[in-house]
N, C-alpha and C positions, 0 to 999 in steps of 0.2 A: 341411399341416396350418392348422386355422382358428383364428386368434388373437383374434377378435372376441369371445371368451366371457371371455379372460384380461383380468385387471384390470393396468392399468400399475402397476408398481412405485413405491412413493415412495422417494426416494434416502434412504439410510441418512448422516445427516451426520457420526454419531460416525466411521463407515468413512471419508467423504472427509476428515475432519480427521486421521485416523491416516495417509492415505496420504500426505497434506500435510506432515506432520511427518517422514516418512521419507524425504521428496522434498528437503524443506530440510535435514536433518541431511547427506544424502548429498552436497547441491551447496554449502552455506555452513557449514564447520566452525566459523566464527567467530560464528555466531548461536545464543543458547540459545532453545531450542522446549520450551513446555510445553503440556499440553493439562488442559483441565477443562471435562469432561464433553463438549459438543458447539462448545465453544469453543477456538480454538488462540490462545498468545500467544507472539510472539516477540520475542525482546529482541538487540538488537545496538549497536555501536558502530562507525561509519564516519569516516575522516579522509580527504578527497577527495583531499588531496595533503599534500605533507610541511610544507606553510606553512600548511595550514589547521588549523582546531581541529577537536577530534573530537566528534561528534554522536553522542546517545545516543538510540535511537528505538525505539518499541514497535509492532507489527503485532498488531492484534486481528482475529480472523476468526471470524465464527459464521455459517456457513453456512445458509440461501442469502444472507445479508445481503453488501454488499460488505465487503471488508477496511477497517479503519482504522487510519490509519499516524499516529502522534503523535511527536512531538520532546519527549522528556523534557527534555534538556538539550541546548545553551543554551535558554532559554525565547524563542521566536519569537513575535511579537506579528503576527496578521493585519494585512495591509494589502492594498489592491487590486491591487497591483503584482506580488505574487508566487501562488504559485499553492496557495493553501490554502483552505481552508472556514471562512467567518466563524463558522459556530454552533458549532463546537467546535475550530477551529487543527489539523484534520486535513491530511494533504497531499492536494492533488487531482494524481491522477497519470494521468487519461485523463479524456474527455468524452464524453458519451451518444451525441454522433454517430460516435464513434469505437468505442468499446466499451461495452456494458452488461454488467456482470459478473454471471456465472453460475459454476455449481459445475463447470462444464466445465472452466474455466481452474485454471491451477495457480499458487500464488504464486513458487515458484522460478524461473520464467522469464517472469514479468509483473512482479507488484506489487514482488518486492525489487531485480530491477535496476534497475526504474524510481525507487524509492527512493533507492538508491545515486545513480543519474543525477540525481535531485531536488536532492540536495546539492552536486552539481557546479554546476548552475546558480544554485542559492543564494549558492553562494561567487561565481560571475561577477556576480550583482545585487549583491553587497556592492561590488565593484569597479565597475562600470559604472552602478548606478543602474537598470539595465532588464532585465527578464527576458528572455534570450537565447534560450530555446527556444521554438519555435512552440507558440501555444495561442491559446484561446478565452478573451476576458476575461469576469471574474465581476465585475462592478462593481456594487456596492454603495453608494456616495456619493450622495446626493442633490445634483444639480445646483442 
């Protein structure tokens, strides 16, 4: 069959969001998932250890854009030592040399576990003053 006459189908982002919502509900029953058109909102609370504080967070995903993970409580201010974007204080969970986000990835097996892991490393940072996870620095300070 000659396919050169078929148009390439555009991704249906509402369907992508529906799939993501279903996968998150299946794998993370402690998260609240809401869909607003082609945007997915995922709310959760996570306590890395019994001695840690509980972190409230939100994941906002509007494909084809990257997911944006924001800590709702406690308020954590950006600094150059931790993995956050200075523009909006959202979490930096991967680097473009490792991963460029696209709609072929799923939140349940990438962004969500990486977010939970971020909280563990943030807790270690509070103890040691050093980001213990491998990273590529984002230096914004002027020398």
